[in-house]
N, C-alpha and C positions, 0 to 999 in steps of 0.2 A: 778449387778449381770446383764444380757439378763430376754429380759420375756419371752425368750419359753417355755422356761421352765415351768417357770409360768401359760400360755397359759396352755403345756400340762399335767397341774399338772388343772391344773379347769375341762380339757375333760376325765381324767379318774376321776375327780371326780363325773360327768355324766352318765358316762359309770360304773363306782362301781355300783351311786345310786339303779336306769336303773333296775343293772342285780336282785336285791333286789325280788320285782313283779312279774316280771315272773319268777325266781330260784322257787318265794315258792308259789308262784300260783303254779305251774307245779310240786310240787314233794305233795301235798294235789288231786296230778287229778281233781282243774280246770281248765279251760279253759279264760283264759283271753285274752283283748285286744295284739295285739302285729300288727308290722307293716307287715306282711303274712297277714294278716284275711280279709274281704272281707267285704268292705273298710277299704282300711290300716287304721291300730289307731284306730280302732271306731268298727271291726265286732269282735267274738270269737277267737284263736289259739287254736287246742290243748296243753293242757299239757305240752302234747311231747316239739312238738315245741318250749312251752314258757320258760324250760326246757333249750334245746341247745340255743332257744335263748339268754336265762340267762346267760350262761357259755359261747358263745360268747362277751357279754357286761365285764363279765370278762377278760378273754384271753385281748381283746382291751386294760382297762382299769387299769390291770397292768402290760401290755409295756410301755401305757405313763407315767406310775408313774418313773414306776423301767427300764426296757431296754432306752425306751427316755432319762424322765431325769432321777435325782439323787434323786429323795424324801428324806428327813428327814426331822421326822416325829418330832428333836426338833427343828428345823427350821420352825418358823411362818409366813413366805412368806409361804415357799411349802401350809403347814398347810392351810394356808385361802383362798389361789386360790382353793386350792380341795378342802373343804368342798366352799366356797361361790359353784363353781358348784354341791356340791351332795344337795344343800341347793335349787339351781333353777330350779332343775330338779325333785326335789319332791315337790315344790310349781306349777312347771306347771303338772306337772303329775298327785296330789291331783286335778287339780282343773279341771285339761282336763276329767281322769276319773272317778269321784263321778260326771257326767255327766250320764252314763251309772249303776253307783255301787251304789248311792242315796248317796255317798259323801258327795252332796252339797246343801242336806235338810237346809235350816233353821229354824228356832224355829218362832212360831206364839203367842202372846202375844195379 
């Protein structure tokens, strides 16, 4: 098996996981950081911009998994590549956006 489809599935996981906070925040009517804010990735974008950005991510994730590749849920390598991409962007997002939204708070003993 070629490694190119696995790379496609990895980035599909990245884009689809990245869509979640943008679509959810936008649907809740809340501003959220996006690449279109000032400064990019730090400032807040409107809920409408976040819904549009989230759906763009969904489209790209779909194309990478289903149109460029031939993603199979029963193929362990496909699922692992997708899952690693989703996990890595999720961890990065948690750390990055936690700075702005209080998610990096530490307990004091």
